[in-house]
N, C-alpha and C positions, 0 to 999 in steps of 0.2 A: 688213141688213149693218152691221157695227160701224163707228163713225165713222172709226177709224184705218185700217181696211181700205179703206173707201170712198175716203179721201183718197189712199191709196197707189195704188189703181186709177186714180183720176182723174189723178194726177200722171204715172203711166206712160203714160196716154193722151195727155196733153199733150206728153210727150217724143217720142212716136211720130208726132205730127201734124207734117206738113211743109208749111208755108205757102209759096207761091211769091212772096208780095208783102211787101216791106219797102223803104221809100224809102231808108233809111239806118239805121245802128245807133241805138239809143235814146240820146238826149242825156242824159248823166249825168256832169256835170263834177265828179267826186270823185276822190280818189286811187284808182287802179285802174279808173277809168271812162273815158268817151269824151266829148269836147266836140264838138258839131256846130255849126260856126260859118259863118254866111253871109259870103261874100267879095265885094268889089267886082267888077263885071262884068269879064271878060277876065283875071282873076287866074290866072296859070299856075303859081305856086310860092309856098310859104310855109314857114316854119320855126318849130319850137317847141323851145326850149332847144338851138338849134344843129342840130337834126335836121330834115330835110325831112319834110313831112307829106303825107298822102294827100288829093288833091283830086278830087272827083267833081262831077257835074252838068254842065249845058251852059255855054257861055261867058257867057251872059247872067246865069245864076244859079249860080255855082260855090259848092261847099261844102267846107270843110276838115273832115276827120274826124281828130281829134287824140287820140292816146292819152296818158293821164295816169298816170305811174308811181305805185306804192303809196307811195313815200317823198316824193311831192310835198307841200309844205307848203300847207295851205289858205290862201286869200287871193287877191289879184290875181295874174294870170298874163298873159303877153304872147305873142301870135302875131306873128311878124315877117314883113312883106311887103316887096317891093322898093319900094313906094310909101309905106311907113309901118308902123304897128303897129295891132293890134286887141287891146284889153284885155278879159279875161273873168275871172270869179271861179271859183276852185276851192273847192267846198264841203266841209265836214267830213263824214266818214263813219266809223262804227265797225264793226269786224268782230269776229266771235266768236273764241273761243280753243278749241282742242281738244287733247287729249292722246292720243297714239298709242303703242302698243308695237310696235316692229319686232323680229321674232325674231332677225335677224342684226344684232347691234350694230355690226359693222364697216361697215354701210351708214349708220349714224348718225354714228359717229366713226371714219372710215377709218384704217387703219394706214398708216404712212409708205410702204410698198411700193406703195400704190395712188395716191400723189400724182401721179406722172407721167401715169398714165392719165387721172385726173380732169382734169388740166390740158389734155391733148390733147382730151378730150371737150368741155370748155368752149370751147376755142379754135375747134374745128370748128363748134359750134353758133353761137357768137357771130359768126363770119364770115357766117353766113346772116342772123342777126338785124340785123346792121349794114348789110346790103345794101339798096339802094333801086333797084328795077327801074322805070324810067319807063314805066309802062303806062297810057295815057290811055283805055283801053277799060273801065276799072272803072266799073260802073254799079250800079243798084239790085239787079240780079240777082246780081252778084258779091258784094255786101255782105249779101245775105240768105242766111245760112248755114243748112244743115240740121243737125240733131243727128247727129253722126257714128256713134253707136251707140245702140240702144234699151236702156234700163235705168234704174235709179234713181240719183239724185244721192246719192252716198255722202259727198261732201265738196264744198261750194261754194267758189267763188273767195274769196280774201282771208282765210281763217281764220288766226289766229296759232297756230303749231304748236309743241307741246312733244313731242319724240320721245324716248322712253326717259328722261324727266325732263330732257332737254336742250333749251333754247329754240332754235328754228330760224327761218328766214325764213318770212314769211307764204306761204300756199298760193297759188301763182301760176297755177293753172288750175282746171278743173272736173273732178272725178272722177265717172265714171259706172260703177257696178258692173254687171257682166254676166258670164254664164258664160264660162269659157275657151273660145276658139275662135269666139266670136261675131264676125261680120264687122264691120269698121270701114270707114266710108265717108268720102271726102273731103268736108269741110264746104262747100267751094266749089272751082271749077276753078282750076288753077294748075300750077306746075312743081315737081317733086320736087327739092329742092336739097340734101338730106342724108338719109342713112339710116345707121343703125349700132346697135351694141350698146354702150350707154353705162353707166357705173358706176352712177349713181343712176337714170337714166331707163329702163334696160333697152333692149329693141329699140324704136327710135324712127324716125319719119318726120317730116321738115319740108317743108312745102309753101309756096312763094312765090306769093302771089296778086297781086303787083304793088304798087308804091309803098310799100314798107315794111310791108305786111300779110302776116304769116307765121303759119301755124298749125302746131302741133306735137302729135304723137300718140305717147304713151309707154306702156311696159310691155307691148308686144305679144308674143304668143307666136310670131307669124310675120309677117314683112314681105312684102307682096305688091306693092310698088311699086318700080319700077326708078329708080335715080338718073338725074336729068335728064329723066325721062319727063314728058310733059304728061298730066294727069289731069283728068277732068270731074267736076263736082259729082255726088256719089252713087256714084262708082266705088270699088270695094273696094280699100283700100290695105294691109290687114293684118287680123290677128285678135286679139281680146282675149286678154291673158295676165297673168302676174304676174312679169315679169322686172324686175330692178333693185330699188329700195327700195320695197317694197309690204307690205301686210298681207293681200292677197287679190287675186283677179282683177278688174281694172277698166281702164278707159281714163282716163289723165290727158290732158285736152285743153286746150291753152293757145293764146292769141292774143297775138302780139307786134305792136304798132303803133307806128311811129316810135321803136323801141327801148324801148318801155314794155310790160310785161305788163299786159293789161287783162282785164276780166271777159268770158269768151266768151258768157255769156248775153245780153249786149247786142247780139250779132250774130245770134243764133238767131231766125228768124222765128217769131212767136207767132200762134196762132189768133185 
C-alpha cells in the first residue's frame, strides 16, 4: 500500500473510532484552545474576561474548562473567582493559511440586499452563544465528544483563510468532508437551541450542552432535529450537504465555550 493511501485509511479509522473515556478536554492553553485549571475545593463559579466558565468535577476537586479565543494575546491571563484570582499563561500558537475559491462570490462579498438577513442570522446565533445554562450535571461523559460524522478532515480549525483573494477571519471550526446525505450525529447530549437556513452557514443546528458549551453543525442538506428538543449523544440531527458558503459537501463543526470558538478536536475522545 502506498504511504499516502495508508495514512488516509489510518486517519479515517481514527475518525470513526469512538472512545467512551475522556476525563476532560485536552489541556491546550493557546489562542483557540482550552485551559483546564484546578480550582480550590467547593468553588462553584469562575469567570474569564467577564464570562462565566464551565466547571466540572466533584466539590473536592473542581476543574474550570476555559475557552480561549483566537484573538487572545499570548501571555499571563487571569481566571476570576469569588475568593480571588488564578493566573495562567496563554502560550503562542501558529496556524496555517489556505486559499479557497468560492464559486458564488456573493457569499464572499455579500451585496447590500443581504445585509439585513446576515444581521438577523448573527443575532439569532449570538443569542445562543451568549447564553449560560447552569447545568451541574456536566461530567466526563458530557465532555467526551464523538466525531459527528465519518469522513476526512478537509480543513482543520484555525487556518487563516483567503477567499477569492480576500482575507477573511480564521477558520472557526473543523470541516469534515463526506458525501451529501451522510448522517450527522450530536457530538454530545444537549438541547437544540436554534435551527435555521443562514446566509453563510446554510442549514444549521446549534446544541446547548450546558454552562456555555455550545456545538454548531453547518451546511446541512436537511435538518432532522426539532427546536428545543433534547437530543442524546449519537442521535442523528441532520444530513451532510453543501448549503451556504461552501466549495463542496461537508460538515462544518464548531465548539463555542464561554463565548470563545475553540478547536473541536480537543473535545473528541481519542483512542
